[in-house]
KOLMI-61973 format. One record per residue: residue number from 1; residue in one letter; chain; x, y, z of N, C-alpha, C in turn. Coordinates in nm, 3 decimals. Last residue first. Layout:
<sites>
SITE, NUM, A, A, X, Y, Z, X, Y, Z, X, Y, Z
...
</sites>
This chain:
<sites>
SITE, 57, D, A, 14.203, 14.688, 13.255, 14.260, 14.589, 13.335, 14.343, 14.535, 13.327
SITE, 56, S, A, 14.226, 14.897, 13.066, 14.260, 14.935, 13.232, 14.212, 14.838, 13.293
SITE, 55, Q, A, 14.153, 14.784, 12.849, 14.242, 14.816, 12.853, 14.282, 14.860, 13.009
SITE, 54, E, A, 13.863, 14.612, 12.915, 13.960, 14.561, 12.921, 14.093, 14.554, 12.880
SITE, 53, E, A, 13.694, 14.910, 12.941, 13.735, 14.817, 13.077, 13.841, 14.631, 13.006
SITE, 52, S, A, 13.694, 14.964, 12.673, 13.775, 15.063, 12.793, 13.775, 14.997, 12.921
SITE, 51, Q, A, 13.544, 14.789, 12.567, 13.721, 14.827, 12.516, 13.802, 14.905, 12.683
SITE, 50, E, A, 13.341, 14.871, 12.669, 13.369, 14.738, 12.719, 13.537, 14.694, 12.665
SITE, 49, M, A, 13.261, 15.115, 12.523, 13.294, 15.091, 12.692, 13.354, 14.937, 12.753
SITE, 48, E, A, 13.188, 15.036, 12.298, 13.334, 15.134, 12.369, 13.400, 15.088, 12.514
SITE, 47, L, A, 13.076, 14.873, 12.345, 13.189, 14.840, 12.228, 13.224, 14.884, 12.301
SITE, 46, K, A, 12.852, 15.034, 12.398, 12.820, 14.964, 12.438, 13.030, 14.863, 12.406
SITE, 45, S, A, 12.832, 15.264, 12.175, 12.836, 15.275, 12.346, 12.899, 15.162, 12.426
SITE, 44, Q, A, 12.775, 15.046, 11.921, 12.893, 15.129, 11.974, 12.936, 15.156, 12.117
SITE, 43, A, A, 12.528, 14.992, 12.013, 12.607, 14.870, 12.012, 12.665, 14.991, 11.981
SITE, 42, N, A, 12.382, 15.247, 12.031, 12.410, 15.224, 12.170, 12.496, 15.138, 12.149
SITE, 41, H, A, 12.372, 15.336, 11.741, 12.533, 15.425, 11.842, 12.525, 15.389, 11.990
SITE, 40, W, A, 12.238, 15.103, 11.647, 12.338, 15.128, 11.615, 12.479, 15.196, 11.704
SITE, 39, S, A, 11.967, 15.231, 11.759, 12.050, 15.057, 11.807, 12.141, 15.104, 11.778
SITE, 38, L, A, 12.045, 15.442, 11.614, 12.004, 15.480, 11.739, 12.094, 15.272, 11.777
SITE, 37, G, A, 11.953, 15.354, 11.361, 12.018, 15.443, 11.370, 12.068, 15.414, 11.565
SITE, 36, R, A, 11.726, 15.230, 11.371, 11.835, 15.175, 11.313, 11.934, 15.271, 11.393
SITE, 35, Y, A, 11.504, 15.459, 11.480, 11.515, 15.330, 11.477, 11.693, 15.235, 11.503
SITE, 34, V, A, 11.575, 15.555, 11.181, 11.621, 15.636, 11.327, 11.665, 15.549, 11.452
SITE, 33, N, A, 11.479, 15.373, 10.986, 11.604, 15.498, 10.972, 11.645, 15.462, 11.124
SITE, 32, V, A, 11.167, 15.407, 11.126, 11.323, 15.285, 11.073, 11.437, 15.329, 11.120
SITE, 31, S, A, 11.129, 15.658, 10.989, 11.060, 15.638, 11.180, 11.248, 15.475, 11.191
SITE, 30, F, A, 11.186, 15.676, 10.747, 11.229, 15.776, 10.850, 11.261, 15.701, 11.036
SITE, 29, T, A, 10.967, 15.503, 10.702, 11.109, 15.512, 10.680, 11.239, 15.542, 10.769
SITE, 28, T, A, 10.716, 15.654, 10.745, 10.817, 15.469, 10.838, 10.897, 15.488, 10.768
SITE, 27, T, A, 10.764, 15.914, 10.589, 10.747, 15.923, 10.772, 10.791, 15.770, 10.788
SITE, 26, L, A, 10.676, 15.791, 10.353, 10.907, 15.891, 10.425, 10.889, 15.841, 10.548
SITE, 25, Y, A, 10.439, 15.628, 10.377, 10.597, 15.580, 10.341, 10.716, 15.602, 10.371
SITE, 24, I, A, 10.262, 15.884, 10.387, 10.289, 15.777, 10.467, 10.446, 15.656, 10.485
SITE, 23, T, A, 10.353, 16.042, 10.170, 10.399, 16.101, 10.337, 10.392, 15.969, 10.433
SITE, 22, A, A, 10.315, 15.845, 9.937, 10.422, 15.909, 9.939, 10.434, 15.967, 10.062
SITE, 21, L, A, 9.994, 15.866, 10.033, 10.092, 15.744, 10.047, 10.252, 15.770, 10.042
SITE, 20, G, A, 9.984, 16.183, 9.960, 9.959, 16.097, 10.129, 9.992, 15.939, 10.136
SITE, 19, L, A, 10.020, 16.127, 9.702, 10.122, 16.300, 9.853, 10.088, 16.183, 9.930
SITE, 18, G, A, 9.870, 16.001, 9.614, 9.913, 15.969, 9.568, 10.120, 16.044, 9.656
SITE, 17, A, A, 9.633, 16.154, 9.706, 9.647, 16.044, 9.754, 9.762, 15.980, 9.676
SITE, 16, T, A, 9.645, 16.385, 9.493, 9.639, 16.398, 9.676, 9.673, 16.285, 9.732
SITE, 15, F, A, 9.624, 16.280, 9.292, 9.772, 16.319, 9.302, 9.757, 16.314, 9.415
SITE, 14, A, A, 9.344, 16.113, 9.297, 9.440, 16.107, 9.258, 9.657, 16.101, 9.231
SITE, 13, K, A, 9.239, 16.402, 9.335, 9.240, 16.324, 9.455, 9.356, 16.204, 9.377
SITE, 12, F, A, 9.315, 16.470, 9.016, 9.338, 16.613, 9.201, 9.328, 16.441, 9.286
SITE, 11, S, A, 9.190, 16.319, 8.878, 9.304, 16.348, 8.822, 9.394, 16.397, 9.025
SITE, 10, W, A, 8.948, 16.427, 8.946, 8.997, 16.261, 8.981, 9.097, 16.268, 8.950
SITE, 9, D, A, 8.864, 16.620, 8.844, 8.876, 16.603, 9.050, 8.940, 16.531, 8.996
SITE, 8, G, A, 8.962, 16.636, 8.579, 9.039, 16.743, 8.663, 8.979, 16.670, 8.875
SITE, 7, A, A, 8.730, 16.492, 8.478, 8.863, 16.409, 8.497, 8.965, 16.540, 8.611
SITE, 6, K, A, 8.484, 16.674, 8.599, 8.501, 16.526, 8.693, 8.651, 16.441, 8.642
SITE, 5, T, A, 8.572, 16.861, 8.400, 8.573, 16.856, 8.510, 8.539, 16.731, 8.600
SITE, 4, V, A, 8.570, 16.683, 8.112, 8.618, 16.802, 8.175, 8.639, 16.846, 8.288
SITE, 3, I, A, 8.277, 16.652, 8.220, 8.344, 16.557, 8.175, 8.507, 16.609, 8.202
SITE, 2, G, A, 8.108, 16.896, 8.116, 8.079, 16.842, 8.326, 8.215, 16.738, 8.300
SITE, 1, M, A, 8.148, 17.027, 7.923, 8.283, 17.062, 7.993, 8.213, 16.997, 8.175
</sites>
């Protein structure tokens, strides 16, 4: 019974570690995507403002 218990413990630890790594990966990619989205949005706003200034001249 000891071997089965150890195998279960190790499989649970591996599963938990996998969940932790997945969480870190998803958090990182989410943060990068938010940053890219905000950068894109700011670039679009600047372009829009430049175009509206050119039209008013």
